[in-house]
Backbone bond lengths (Angstrom), bond angles and torsions (degrees), N, CA, C in turn:
res aa  C-N    CA-C-N  psi(-1)  N-CA   C-N-CA  omega(-1)  CA-C   N-CA-C  phi
1 M - - - 1.459 - - 1.515 108.94 -
2 M 1.345 116.05 136.14 1.455 119.95 -179.11 1.517 109.53 -69.56
3 G 1.319 116.61 150.68 1.455 120.28 -179.90 1.508 110.96 -155.69
4 T 1.321 116.11 179.63 1.445 122.59 -179.36 1.511 108.50 -127.08
5 T 1.330 117.12 126.89 1.461 121.09 179.78 1.525 109.10 -92.20
6 F 1.318 116.44 131.58 1.461 119.94 179.69 1.529 110.57 -70.25
7 T 1.336 116.61 134.20 1.459 122.29 170.66 1.511 108.10 -91.28
8 G 1.357 116.29 176.65 1.460 118.83 177.51 1.514 111.65 -59.16
9 A 1.358 116.58 -39.91 1.463 119.92 178.46 1.514 110.81 -64.57
10 D 1.364 115.51 -38.43 1.459 119.18 178.41 1.522 110.52 -63.05
11 E 1.326 116.44 -39.96 1.459 119.98 -179.68 1.524 110.89 -63.37
12 R 1.338 116.37 -41.75 1.462 119.60 178.16 1.524 110.23 -63.15
13 A 1.331 115.52 -39.58 1.464 119.79 178.88 1.522 110.47 -63.61
14 N 1.338 116.91 -38.72 1.451 119.76 -178.55 1.517 112.08 -70.96
15 V 1.325 116.83 -37.69 1.465 119.21 176.07 1.529 109.99 -62.94
16 A 1.350 115.79 -43.94 1.465 119.37 177.95 1.521 110.77 -63.49
17 A 1.345 115.97 -39.08 1.463 120.08 179.21 1.524 110.80 -62.07
18 A 1.336 116.82 -40.27 1.464 120.46 178.19 1.527 110.83 -62.37
19 Q 1.326 115.29 -39.39 1.465 118.63 178.81 1.533 110.85 -67.05
20 W 1.336 117.07 -40.72 1.463 119.86 177.48 1.519 110.80 -64.05
21 W 1.340 115.62 -39.19 1.467 120.06 -178.68 1.528 110.23 -59.97
22 T 1.335 116.39 -43.98 1.461 119.53 -179.30 1.526 110.87 -67.62
23 R 1.330 117.59 -38.10 1.463 120.05 179.88 1.524 111.66 -65.44
24 L 1.326 115.97 -40.20 1.458 119.89 -179.14 1.523 112.10 -73.86
25 R 1.347 116.34 -24.09 1.456 119.58 177.94 1.521 111.63 -81.29
26 A 1.328 116.59 -14.83 1.461 119.66 179.68 1.519 109.27 -65.52
27 E 1.335 115.30 160.28 1.448 120.45 -175.81 1.523 111.28 -68.33
28 D 1.359 115.89 127.34 1.457 123.23 175.58 1.532 113.50 52.60
29 P 1.358 118.65 64.14 1.459 119.19 175.51 1.524 110.13 -61.00
30 S 1.321 116.40 142.54 1.454 120.19 -176.61 1.522 110.99 -74.30
31 D 1.331 115.90 162.20 1.462 120.40 176.66 1.521 110.30 -60.56
32 T 1.339 116.36 -35.49 1.463 119.93 179.14 1.521 110.94 -63.55
33 T 1.336 116.59 -42.43 1.468 120.58 178.28 1.516 110.91 -60.54
34 I 1.318 116.86 -45.30 1.467 120.22 -179.71 1.517 111.16 -63.91
35 E 1.340 117.46 -41.71 1.466 120.82 178.62 1.529 111.03 -62.83
36 Q 1.331 116.75 -40.55 1.464 120.36 179.39 1.527 110.68 -66.15
37 W 1.326 116.07 -38.68 1.467 119.97 178.00 1.523 111.14 -64.10
38 L 1.333 117.27 -44.13 1.462 120.73 179.41 1.522 111.18 -62.77
39 A 1.344 115.94 -38.91 1.467 119.40 178.04 1.526 110.59 -64.44
40 W 1.320 116.50 -40.46 1.477 120.64 177.88 1.527 110.20 -63.85
41 M 1.314 117.31 -41.13 1.463 121.17 178.99 1.524 111.29 -61.09
42 D 1.353 117.57 -35.19 1.462 121.99 -176.81 1.522 112.91 -79.38
43 E 1.334 117.47 -15.28 1.464 120.44 -175.47 1.523 112.72 -65.94
44 D 1.330 117.02 -36.78 1.463 120.94 -172.27 1.524 107.75 -156.10
45 E 1.340 116.43 135.72 1.468 118.66 -179.14 1.525 111.69 -62.31
46 R 1.348 116.62 -24.89 1.456 119.41 177.74 1.525 112.01 -66.49
47 H 1.352 116.69 -25.02 1.457 119.67 178.23 1.523 110.40 -65.88
48 A 1.339 116.15 -45.16 1.463 119.59 178.90 1.523 110.65 -63.91
49 Q 1.348 116.21 -40.27 1.465 119.57 178.95 1.529 110.67 -63.63
50 A 1.336 115.44 -42.00 1.460 119.61 -179.80 1.522 110.68 -64.35
51 F 1.339 116.03 -40.88 1.456 119.18 -179.24 1.530 110.92 -65.55
52 E 1.331 116.44 -34.48 1.461 120.30 177.31 1.534 110.54 -63.34
53 E 1.346 115.92 -42.61 1.461 119.78 179.17 1.531 110.81 -63.23
54 V 1.340 115.31 -42.27 1.460 119.93 179.52 1.528 110.53 -62.47
55 S 1.329 116.39 -42.34 1.456 119.97 179.95 1.526 111.01 -60.84
56 R 1.335 115.95 -37.83 1.460 119.52 178.86 1.530 110.25 -63.60
57 L 1.337 115.34 -46.16 1.459 118.40 178.77 1.526 111.25 -64.44
58 G 1.345 114.91 -33.88 1.458 118.63 -179.25 1.504 113.28 -62.50
59 Q 1.321 117.33 -27.58 1.455 119.80 179.11 1.529 111.22 -61.97
60 R 1.331 116.40 -27.04 1.452 120.23 -178.05 1.520 112.17 -67.35
61 L 1.331 115.49 -25.75 1.456 118.40 -175.76 1.521 112.95 -82.81
62 G 1.337 115.62 -21.46 1.463 118.75 -178.92 1.522 110.31 60.08
63 Q 1.326 116.46 -127.20 1.452 120.98 -179.48 1.521 107.68 -78.07
64 T 1.324 117.46 125.23 1.457 119.77 -176.04 1.516 111.47 -123.94
65 D 1.333 115.58 149.09 1.444 120.42 168.09 1.527 107.34 -110.03
66 V 1.308 117.35 -174.76 1.459 119.68 -174.70 1.518 111.93 -62.94
67 H 1.322 117.63 -34.52 1.460 119.98 -178.28 1.526 110.41 -70.85
68 A 1.324 116.61 -39.33 1.462 119.81 177.23 1.525 110.77 -65.66
69 R 1.332 117.05 -36.90 1.468 119.09 178.66 1.526 110.81 -64.52
70 E 1.336 116.67 -39.72 1.461 119.07 177.50 1.521 110.78 -63.84
71 A 1.331 116.43 -40.48 1.463 120.31 177.92 1.525 110.58 -63.58
72 F 1.337 115.76 -36.74 1.456 119.56 178.82 1.528 111.44 -62.56
73 V 1.336 117.32 -45.34 1.465 120.11 178.96 1.523 110.32 -59.23
74 A 1.354 116.37 -44.85 1.465 119.53 179.54 1.523 110.92 -61.82
75 E 1.330 116.95 -41.85 1.462 120.45 179.74 1.521 110.98 -63.92
76 F 1.339 116.16 -41.63 1.447 119.05 -177.22 1.520 111.39 -66.94
77 V 1.337 116.10 -39.99 1.466 119.09 178.25 1.522 110.03 -61.30
78 R 1.351 116.74 -43.62 1.463 119.16 178.71 1.520 110.51 -61.73
79 T 1.335 116.41 -39.09 1.459 120.12 178.96 1.519 111.02 -62.50
80 A 1.335 115.98 -43.73 1.455 119.61 -179.93 1.519 111.56 -63.93
81 E 1.335 116.07 -38.84 1.455 119.61 -178.25 1.517 112.34 -66.53
82 R 1.338 116.83 -25.46 1.461 119.76 177.49 1.530 111.72 -81.24
83 R 1.345 117.70 -2.58 1.466 122.95 178.41 1.530 110.69 54.08
84 V 1.321 114.56 53.87 1.456 119.42 179.55 1.517 109.75 -64.92
85 R 1.358 116.68 141.49 1.454 121.91 176.05 1.527 107.93 -93.71
86 W 1.332 114.72 117.47 1.455 119.18 -177.69 1.527 109.61 -96.11
87 P 1.322 119.68 129.07 1.461 121.25 175.23 1.520 110.27 -58.25
88 L 1.360 115.52 141.63 1.453 119.77 -176.98 1.523 112.03 -61.10
89 W 1.350 117.52 -32.99 1.454 118.83 -175.83 1.522 112.24 -65.88
90 L 1.368 115.88 -21.94 1.453 117.62 179.41 1.530 111.28 -67.17
91 G 1.340 115.67 -26.98 1.459 118.81 177.89 1.514 111.53 -61.35
92 A 1.331 116.20 -41.64 1.465 119.42 179.54 1.523 110.88 -66.20
93 V 1.331 115.81 -41.87 1.461 119.28 178.85 1.526 109.84 -63.14
94 A 1.346 116.03 -46.34 1.459 119.93 -179.50 1.522 111.02 -62.21
95 A 1.342 115.87 -37.40 1.466 119.03 179.20 1.521 110.52 -62.27
96 S 1.328 116.19 -41.11 1.465 119.78 179.04 1.519 110.58 -63.18
97 L 1.350 115.66 -44.88 1.455 119.46 178.72 1.524 111.11 -61.66
98 L 1.333 115.77 -37.77 1.456 120.13 -179.23 1.520 110.61 -64.26
99 I 1.344 116.50 -43.37 1.460 119.78 179.97 1.520 110.26 -60.90
100 V 1.347 115.53 -44.59 1.460 119.83 179.57 1.525 110.61 -62.99
101 A 1.346 115.65 -44.72 1.466 119.76 -177.80 1.518 111.45 -63.73
102 L 1.341 116.68 -43.49 1.459 119.76 -179.11 1.514 111.24 -68.27
103 A 1.330 116.84 -39.14 1.463 119.51 177.76 1.522 110.21 -62.82
104 G 1.332 115.02 -42.97 1.464 118.76 178.05 1.507 111.76 -62.19
105 R 1.344 116.34 -40.28 1.466 119.55 179.70 1.523 111.14 -65.23
106 M 1.346 116.88 -39.80 1.460 119.61 179.25 1.525 110.70 -63.83
107 L 1.344 116.49 -44.50 1.453 119.48 179.05 1.517 110.84 -65.57
108 D 1.341 115.42 -39.37 1.452 119.49 179.43 1.515 110.34 -62.31
109 G 1.347 115.86 -39.82 1.448 119.32 179.02 1.517 112.52 -64.68
110 L 1.357 116.25 -31.66 1.455 120.06 -179.79 1.522 112.20 -78.85
111 H 1.346 116.35 -35.48 1.455 120.26 -170.35 1.521 114.01 -113.79
112 R 1.316 117.68 -0.42 1.463 119.83 -177.75 1.528 110.33 -60.93
113 P 1.333 117.84 126.12 1.459 119.15 179.40 1.521 110.21 -67.45
114 A 1.327 115.30 147.40 1.459 119.91 178.40 1.520 109.51 -66.24
115 A 1.329 115.01 153.71 1.461 119.77 176.08 1.521 109.09 -56.82
116 Q 1.320 115.55 134.89 1.454 120.37 -178.01 1.524 109.59 -103.79
117 E 1.326 116.01 127.02 1.452 121.23 -179.22 1.531 110.07 -103.21
118 Y 1.335 115.02 139.97 1.460 121.62 177.04 1.524 107.52 -132.68
119 A 1.320 116.01 141.94 1.466 119.35 -179.28 1.522 109.66 -150.23
120 S 1.319 114.80 158.71 1.460 121.43 176.14 1.521 108.73 -122.30
121 A 1.299 115.78 157.44 1.454 120.81 -179.21 1.527 110.90 -85.32
122 V 1.322 115.62 164.95 1.465 120.55 176.67 1.531 108.91 -59.20
123 G 1.332 115.48 130.10 1.447 120.53 176.97 1.514 115.75 79.20
124 Q 1.329 117.63 0.74 1.460 120.43 -177.24 1.521 111.11 -125.08
125 D 1.334 116.30 127.16 1.451 121.28 173.52 1.527 108.87 -83.99
126 R 1.331 115.66 161.52 1.469 119.54 -178.28 1.518 110.03 -144.71
127 E 1.327 116.88 136.57 1.457 123.16 175.87 1.522 108.37 -106.30
128 L 1.346 116.71 137.75 1.459 118.76 179.19 1.524 110.45 -150.94
129 D 1.334 115.02 161.39 1.457 123.23 176.68 1.518 108.99 -113.25
130 L 1.339 116.78 130.15 1.456 121.32 174.62 1.531 109.48 -82.94
131 P 1.338 118.31 167.34 1.472 120.61 -175.01 1.520 115.12 -57.26
132 D 1.332 118.01 -27.07 1.473 120.40 -178.68 1.524 112.70 -90.32
133 G 1.326 117.02 1.98 1.457 120.18 -178.29 1.503 114.73 96.48
134 T 1.340 117.72 -6.45 1.470 120.94 175.87 1.527 109.85 -61.29
135 R 1.330 115.49 134.14 1.460 121.14 178.71 1.523 109.78 -94.19
136 V 1.329 115.66 136.79 1.458 121.29 179.22 1.522 108.91 -129.80
137 A 1.311 115.52 131.68 1.461 121.68 171.54 1.521 107.25 -110.56
138 L 1.325 116.39 119.57 1.457 121.54 179.35 1.521 109.82 -97.30
139 G 1.333 115.69 133.31 1.448 119.64 172.73 1.515 110.63 -75.29
140 G 1.331 116.92 177.98 1.452 120.75 179.44 1.516 112.66 -58.78
141 A 1.337 115.81 143.06 1.470 122.72 176.95 1.519 112.19 47.85
142 S 1.313 116.19 48.70 1.462 121.83 -179.34 1.523 109.43 -118.30
143 A 1.328 116.29 155.37 1.466 119.88 -177.66 1.520 110.19 -147.25
144 I 1.333 115.12 137.20 1.459 121.30 174.25 1.524 108.97 -130.25
145 V 1.334 115.06 158.80 1.465 122.32 171.81 1.521 107.13 -126.21
146 A 1.322 117.18 127.00 1.466 122.39 -179.42 1.520 109.93 -106.54
147 R 1.339 115.55 129.54 1.460 121.24 176.08 1.525 107.78 -128.00
148 Y 1.321 116.13 115.51 1.457 121.35 -178.31 1.525 109.39 -111.82
149 A 1.335 116.38 121.43 1.454 122.28 176.56 1.524 108.31 -116.88
150 G 1.340 115.75 -179.82 1.453 119.38 -178.07 1.504 113.52 -66.00
151 D 1.338 117.70 -23.79 1.462 119.56 -175.10 1.529 114.10 -122.18
152 L 1.343 118.02 7.22 1.454 118.54 -176.35 1.523 110.38 -162.34
153 R 1.336 114.83 142.89 1.457 121.85 170.07 1.526 106.73 -111.53
154 K 1.327 116.29 116.37 1.462 118.94 -174.46 1.525 110.08 -126.84
155 I 1.320 114.46 131.26 1.457 122.13 179.49 1.520 108.57 -119.08
156 E 1.312 116.52 137.21 1.464 121.05 172.62 1.521 108.13 -110.72
157 L 1.322 115.72 121.88 1.460 120.31 172.87 1.519 107.16 -90.32
158 R 1.312 115.63 104.60 1.468 119.73 -176.07 1.521 112.01 -80.94
159 D 1.310 115.98 -38.01 1.460 120.16 -178.65 1.520 109.08 -150.20
160 G 1.329 116.20 150.15 1.437 121.43 166.91 1.512 116.06 81.97
161 E 1.349 114.93 -137.69 1.456 121.06 -167.89 1.521 110.11 -140.84
162 A 1.338 115.69 143.67 1.465 119.89 179.00 1.521 109.66 -149.66
163 F 1.329 114.63 143.76 1.457 122.06 176.25 1.529 107.87 -113.46
164 F 1.350 115.84 125.47 1.467 121.61 -175.40 1.524 110.54 -111.33
165 T 1.315 116.23 128.17 1.459 122.20 169.47 1.525 105.44 -112.75
166 V 1.322 115.78 101.38 1.462 121.64 -165.01 1.528 111.63 -85.17
167 T 1.332 115.59 132.91 1.459 121.62 170.79 1.520 108.28 -80.72
168 H 1.315 116.81 128.83 1.456 120.48 -173.84 1.517 111.06 -85.58
169 E 1.321 115.29 132.87 1.457 122.66 175.49 1.519 107.57 -156.84
170 S 1.343 116.54 -176.48 1.468 119.69 -173.82 1.530 112.59 -69.79
171 R 1.329 118.03 -30.22 1.466 119.81 -178.91 1.527 110.60 -75.34
172 P 1.328 117.49 132.70 1.467 120.14 175.85 1.526 110.68 -60.82
173 F 1.324 115.12 154.27 1.460 122.33 177.41 1.519 107.26 -119.72
174 E 1.327 116.81 120.60 1.462 121.57 -177.08 1.519 110.18 -127.06
175 V 1.324 114.42 147.68 1.461 121.47 174.06 1.526 107.88 -124.45
176 A 1.321 116.02 122.46 1.463 121.13 173.80 1.521 107.56 -98.17
177 A 1.332 115.71 120.53 1.461 121.62 178.93 1.517 107.78 -122.31
178 G 1.321 116.54 96.77 1.461 119.31 -175.09 1.512 110.02 59.49
179 P 1.332 118.23 -125.62 1.464 120.72 -177.09 1.520 114.47 -83.00
180 V 1.335 118.16 -1.69 1.456 122.22 -172.63 1.526 110.81 -106.52
181 L 1.337 116.07 142.49 1.461 121.76 176.42 1.523 109.06 -116.04
182 I 1.334 116.01 127.25 1.462 121.76 -179.47 1.525 108.36 -114.33
183 R 1.332 117.46 125.63 1.467 121.04 177.32 1.517 109.78 -112.26
184 D 1.315 114.80 128.89 1.463 121.63 179.59 1.523 110.62 -72.05
185 L 1.329 115.99 134.75 1.461 121.58 175.95 1.534 110.10 -121.42
186 G 1.322 116.46 35.83 1.454 121.51 -179.31 1.516 109.92 98.56
187 T 1.326 117.44 73.50 1.448 117.90 -154.22 1.515 116.67 -149.72
188 A 1.342 114.34 156.98 1.459 123.44 159.06 1.521 105.28 -123.25
189 F 1.317 117.08 127.34 1.465 118.94 -174.26 1.517 110.94 -151.49
190 N 1.319 114.41 158.58 1.458 122.75 -178.60 1.529 109.24 -114.15
191 V 1.326 116.34 139.10 1.467 121.21 177.86 1.523 108.31 -128.61
192 R 1.324 115.34 128.06 1.460 120.79 175.07 1.522 108.36 -120.57
193 R 1.306 115.46 127.52 1.467 119.92 179.28 1.525 109.50 -117.83
194 T 1.333 115.07 126.72 1.459 121.35 174.83 1.526 106.25 -126.50
195 G 1.314 117.04 94.18 1.460 120.38 -171.96 1.515 109.11 64.13
196 D 1.341 116.48 -123.61 1.463 121.08 177.52 1.523 112.63 -96.49
197 R 1.310 117.35 5.09 1.467 121.38 175.08 1.528 108.06 -91.48
198 V 1.334 115.99 133.06 1.463 120.78 -174.35 1.519 109.35 -133.71
199 A 1.343 115.83 138.44 1.459 122.23 174.39 1.526 108.14 -124.30
200 V 1.330 116.44 127.09 1.463 122.45 -179.52 1.520 108.05 -121.19
201 A 1.322 117.49 115.91 1.463 122.49 -179.03 1.523 109.13 -115.78
202 V 1.330 117.20 130.13 1.462 122.34 -175.58 1.527 109.80 -103.47
203 T 1.332 115.52 130.17 1.463 119.98 177.61 1.524 112.00 -108.90
204 E 1.332 117.35 -16.32 1.463 121.43 -179.97 1.521 109.25 -156.47
205 G 1.342 117.71 137.11 1.460 120.76 177.72 1.511 112.60 75.07
206 R 1.328 116.47 -142.81 1.457 121.92 -176.80 1.522 109.82 -144.32
207 V 1.332 115.71 157.88 1.460 122.46 170.01 1.520 108.82 -135.14
208 R 1.320 115.57 156.15 1.461 121.46 171.40 1.522 107.47 -112.62
209 V 1.326 116.66 126.24 1.459 122.27 -178.09 1.523 108.40 -111.42
210 T 1.335 115.68 122.84 1.465 121.23 -176.76 1.521 109.84 -113.45
211 P 1.345 117.94 127.03 1.465 120.82 179.59 1.528 110.82 -76.88
212 P 1.328 118.18 175.65 1.466 121.12 -175.36 1.521 114.76 -57.89
213 D 1.338 118.45 -34.89 1.462 119.64 -177.07 1.528 112.76 -81.88
214 G 1.331 117.08 -3.21 1.457 120.45 177.48 1.515 114.66 77.71
215 R 1.315 118.15 1.29 1.463 121.65 -176.63 1.529 110.94 -104.96
216 D 1.317 114.64 154.74 1.472 121.25 172.80 1.530 112.37 54.24
217 A 1.337 115.89 47.90 1.460 119.67 174.83 1.532 109.36 -63.99
218 L 1.312 115.89 151.04 1.458 121.47 179.98 1.524 109.99 -116.09
219 E 1.332 115.61 142.40 1.453 120.60 173.03 1.522 108.63 -106.99
220 A 1.326 115.32 133.48 1.459 120.87 -179.15 1.525 109.44 -121.91
221 A 1.336 115.83 141.07 1.461 122.11 178.75 1.527 108.88 -108.16
222 A 1.335 115.51 176.87 1.464 120.58 179.51 1.524 110.10 -54.83
223 G 1.328 115.59 133.95 1.461 120.32 -178.37 1.512 113.43 88.13
224 Q 1.332 117.00 9.03 1.468 120.74 177.74 1.527 109.97 -123.08
225 Q 1.325 114.65 155.39 1.454 121.97 179.47 1.521 109.59 -132.32
226 V 1.316 116.03 136.33 1.459 121.65 174.53 1.522 107.74 -109.85
227 L 1.319 115.13 128.05 1.462 120.99 178.82 1.517 109.10 -112.69
228 Y 1.338 115.62 138.26 1.467 119.81 174.99 1.517 108.69 -120.73
229 D 1.320 114.13 127.19 1.466 122.73 175.48 1.525 106.18 -126.77
230 P 1.337 119.16 125.88 1.468 120.28 -178.95 1.520 113.54 -52.68
231 A 1.327 116.93 -29.88 1.467 119.70 -178.68 1.517 112.76 -83.25
232 A 1.345 117.41 -27.07 1.460 120.45 -173.97 1.522 114.10 -116.35
233 G 1.322 117.75 -9.08 1.457 120.38 -178.66 1.516 112.21 78.27
234 L 1.336 116.08 -154.03 1.463 121.83 -178.61 1.530 111.19 -88.01
235 R 1.330 115.34 145.49 1.458 120.39 168.91 1.530 107.48 -148.33
236 I 1.309 115.60 153.22 1.459 120.68 -175.08 1.516 109.92 -127.06
237 G 1.330 115.66 147.60 1.465 119.92 179.26 1.513 110.09 -163.48
238 P 1.319 116.84 174.97 1.466 120.92 -178.84 1.523 111.41 -78.11
239 I 1.329 115.25 156.19 1.455 121.06 173.51 1.524 108.17 -149.90
240 A 1.320 116.44 138.29 1.460 120.18 176.44 1.517 109.30 -66.91
241 L 1.331 116.96 138.35 1.461 120.23 -176.98 1.524 111.47 -59.29
242 D 1.317 117.59 -35.54 1.465 120.38 178.66 1.527 111.39 -65.45
243 D 1.325 116.18 -33.25 1.459 119.61 -179.40 1.528 111.84 -77.90
244 A 1.331 117.20 -25.14 1.469 120.62 -177.00 1.518 111.79 -59.58
245 T 1.327 116.91 -34.46 1.465 120.77 179.84 1.518 110.30 -126.84
246 A 1.331 116.63 36.85 1.463 120.86 -176.81 1.525 112.01 -58.44
247 W 1.329 116.94 -30.61 1.458 119.96 -178.17 1.525 111.95 -61.29
248 R 1.338 116.67 -24.70 1.469 118.77 178.59 1.524 110.88 -72.17
249 G 1.327 115.98 -16.97 1.463 121.69 172.98 1.512 111.58 -99.70
250 R 1.340 116.35 16.42 1.461 123.90 175.44 1.523 113.29 67.63
251 R 1.339 115.46 32.28 1.464 118.94 172.55 1.524 108.10 -135.83
252 L 1.318 116.25 140.25 1.460 122.94 -179.14 1.525 108.73 -107.20
253 E 1.321 115.56 124.24 1.460 121.09 -176.76 1.532 109.85 -106.27
254 F 1.336 115.46 136.33 1.461 120.95 179.48 1.524 109.62 -135.81
255 V 1.321 115.95 139.64 1.459 121.52 178.21 1.521 108.82 -127.80
256 N 1.327 115.83 108.13 1.456 122.32 176.18 1.530 112.02 51.45
257 E 1.329 116.75 49.25 1.465 121.35 -178.00 1.525 110.27 -110.35
258 P 1.332 117.07 147.33 1.463 120.20 179.03 1.525 110.97 -57.80
259 L 1.310 115.82 144.41 1.458 119.72 179.91 1.536 110.49 -60.56
260 S 1.318 117.64 -28.85 1.464 119.85 177.66 1.522 111.06 -62.11
261 V 1.333 117.19 -38.46 1.465 121.37 177.90 1.521 110.26 -70.37
262 V 1.321 116.42 -42.67 1.467 120.88 179.31 1.524 110.16 -59.74
263 I 1.321 116.39 -47.38 1.467 120.17 -177.99 1.532 110.86 -64.77
264 A 1.324 117.38 -41.21 1.465 119.81 179.06 1.519 111.00 -59.18
265 N 1.332 117.24 -36.67 1.461 120.39 -178.88 1.528 112.79 -78.79
266 I 1.316 118.21 -37.88 1.471 117.25 177.79 1.529 110.36 -70.21
267 N 1.337 117.35 -25.67 1.457 119.57 178.07 1.526 112.48 -65.22
268 R 1.334 116.80 -19.27 1.459 119.03 176.78 1.526 111.61 -71.97
269 Y 1.339 115.73 -11.08 1.465 120.67 -179.37 1.533 112.96 -121.41
270 S 1.302 116.84 -5.21 1.461 120.28 -174.12 1.522 111.15 -98.17
271 R 1.330 115.59 130.85 1.461 120.41 175.12 1.525 111.59 -76.39
272 R 1.317 115.36 -14.63 1.463 120.34 177.84 1.520 107.00 -124.10
273 P 1.334 118.02 89.37 1.463 121.26 -172.73 1.530 113.02 -60.57
274 V 1.338 112.51 151.49 1.460 120.66 -179.08 1.522 108.69 -102.93
275 Q 1.315 116.20 133.63 1.457 122.17 177.75 1.521 109.39 -113.68
276 I 1.324 115.69 144.07 1.469 121.19 177.92 1.524 108.29 -105.15
277 A 1.315 116.16 120.11 1.458 120.60 -174.97 1.520 113.15 -87.16
278 D 1.335 118.11 -25.35 1.455 121.27 -175.94 1.526 110.13 -123.55
279 A 1.334 116.79 133.79 1.461 121.30 -178.04 1.523 111.53 -58.48
280 G 1.319 116.85 -36.78 1.460 120.52 -178.81 1.516 112.56 -61.85
281 V 1.325 116.82 -32.37 1.463 120.47 177.79 1.527 109.88 -67.01
282 G 1.311 116.50 -41.02 1.454 119.85 -179.88 1.508 113.63 -65.94
283 E 1.338 117.59 -21.91 1.459 121.00 -179.03 1.522 113.29 -85.44
284 L 1.318 118.12 -11.47 1.461 120.61 176.17 1.525 109.27 -63.07
285 T 1.325 117.38 143.92 1.464 120.11 -176.95 1.524 111.51 -104.31
286 F 1.338 114.49 147.09 1.457 121.13 -175.52 1.516 110.84 -132.04
287 T 1.313 116.50 137.27 1.465 123.27 172.00 1.525 107.54 -127.55
288 G 1.314 115.66 125.62 1.458 118.24 179.72 1.510 112.29 157.50
289 T 1.333 114.79 -168.16 1.461 122.87 -176.44 1.521 109.76 -117.47
290 V 1.326 115.19 137.54 1.460 120.76 172.98 1.524 107.06 -120.71
291 R 1.310 116.71 118.69 1.459 120.04 177.86 1.523 109.55 -81.79
292 V 1.316 115.19 134.78 1.459 120.47 -175.99 1.522 111.42 -60.81
293 D 1.342 116.91 -32.58 1.460 119.88 -178.80 1.523 113.09 -86.95
294 A 1.342 116.99 6.02 1.466 119.64 -178.92 1.528 111.30 -135.86
295 I 1.326 116.66 31.64 1.465 120.59 -177.10 1.521 111.02 -62.85
296 D 1.333 117.77 -43.73 1.472 119.80 -178.34 1.518 111.00 -60.39
297 R 1.335 117.49 -43.02 1.467 120.01 179.93 1.523 110.81 -65.56
298 W 1.340 117.03 -37.66 1.464 120.35 178.49 1.523 110.34 -62.92
299 V 1.321 117.18 -44.38 1.461 120.99 -179.35 1.526 110.23 -64.07
300 E 1.329 116.18 -43.81 1.467 119.66 -179.60 1.521 112.06 -61.03
301 A 1.353 116.70 -28.10 1.467 120.84 -177.54 1.519 113.21 -86.24
302 L 1.316 118.77 -7.90 1.469 121.07 -175.88 1.533 113.81 -56.20
303 P 1.351 120.31 -39.93 1.467 119.19 -179.70 1.523 113.75 -61.28
304 R 1.335 117.95 -17.04 1.462 119.77 176.80 1.525 111.90 -76.02
305 V 1.330 115.13 -19.55 1.468 120.34 -175.51 1.523 111.82 -110.68
306 F 1.322 116.03 -36.25 1.471 120.86 -175.36 1.530 110.46 -122.35
307 P 1.335 116.76 156.78 1.469 120.32 176.32 1.532 110.94 -79.44
308 V 1.338 114.92 68.06 1.465 119.88 -177.31 1.522 110.12 -128.99
309 R 1.325 113.99 159.91 1.465 121.45 174.02 1.521 107.76 -114.99
310 V 1.340 117.17 135.24 1.459 122.81 179.08 1.521 108.54 -106.74
311 S 1.327 115.89 120.69 1.468 120.95 178.18 1.532 107.81 -116.46
312 A 1.323 116.76 112.79 1.464 121.44 -176.64 1.523 110.27 -96.02
313 F 1.318 115.05 134.28 1.459 122.37 176.07 1.531 107.85 -122.76
314 G 1.295 116.56 177.28 1.447 119.77 -174.97 1.514 114.11 -60.25
315 D 1.345 117.09 -42.07 1.461 119.65 -174.55 1.521 113.92 -119.05
316 H 1.344 118.23 4.58 1.457 120.39 177.64 1.526 109.97 -161.67
317 V 1.353 114.61 168.70 1.460 122.06 178.82 1.522 107.72 -127.19
318 V 1.328 116.80 142.24 1.456 121.41 -179.69 1.528 109.49 -117.98
319 L 1.341 115.48 129.97 1.463 121.67 172.82 1.516 108.60 -102.67
320 S 1.299 116.86 128.33 1.466 121.59 177.90 1.517 109.36 -135.70
321 S 1.295 115.49 165.94 1.459 119.97 -179.37 1.531 109.88 -67.77
322 A 1.319 115.92 138.89 1.457 120.54 179.81 1.521 111.53 -65.02
323 S 1.354 116.13 -21.06 1.463 120.21 -178.66 1.529 112.07 -84.75
324 R 1.324 116.42 -7.95 1.475 118.42 -179.90 1.510 109.80 -66.63
325 Q 1.324 115.36 133.44 1.471 120.47 -179.72 1.511 110.42 -86.32
């Protein structure tokens, strides 16, 4: 069968093509990026040929996240270095796929719905339906952004807590919570984000939780919880199903969590927010239940358990070290 052997220049073109492919697959490429890509395509006919080959290989990945795209670039470079001989007929097939892909991207750019934002007020939970039928329960003072494309359903949990009951379809469903990425594997699950600390509790099915470096992802099933701490990474353990969504019953459950995390979460329900004046107070750990309708009483009782002082003001409360003069 006739074929074409890659030269060194061809290999460079293919590596560049792989990089362009990943940039164009990223969410909402800018007009400048597209213009630069078109200019690169016009520089040399080998660029268009290389991009066609990359597009063909890209079909193998199907739905990709950032880690899969990085793996794709590495795979393509290795392929180029082996000087694979590609049958000429594949160029025609790849060209057809490219035309379809570019046409789809142009239409998507024209008709893609804007990102939809949803939020709840302090102290108020909210139930909502996403465009695909997925049900979401938002905890107090929580916010998500939903972006639905032709090949992916992606949610960003910006603040607070949300419980997802996912409608199953061919497009993957992902939740980005700070530095962590959660992919649904047929699931109902809860995600709580406190800064860069994330807790994912599964009540049905499974999820895959990927840390920022993309390595050592964990899969959790119903009755399990994955916790992410920037200092300790991912860890997994059991959780009672009732506790996984306890906030929907107006109680907040904590197990050996820093007081700073506890306070940040009760503040989503408190009309009189609590401030921590000393770093050492925030590092104290707490295990127990805080009822949403009894936050003030819980705060007032803290000096019985911790070496802290509670100073109440009209519109806020301050926690400080009991040793502070």
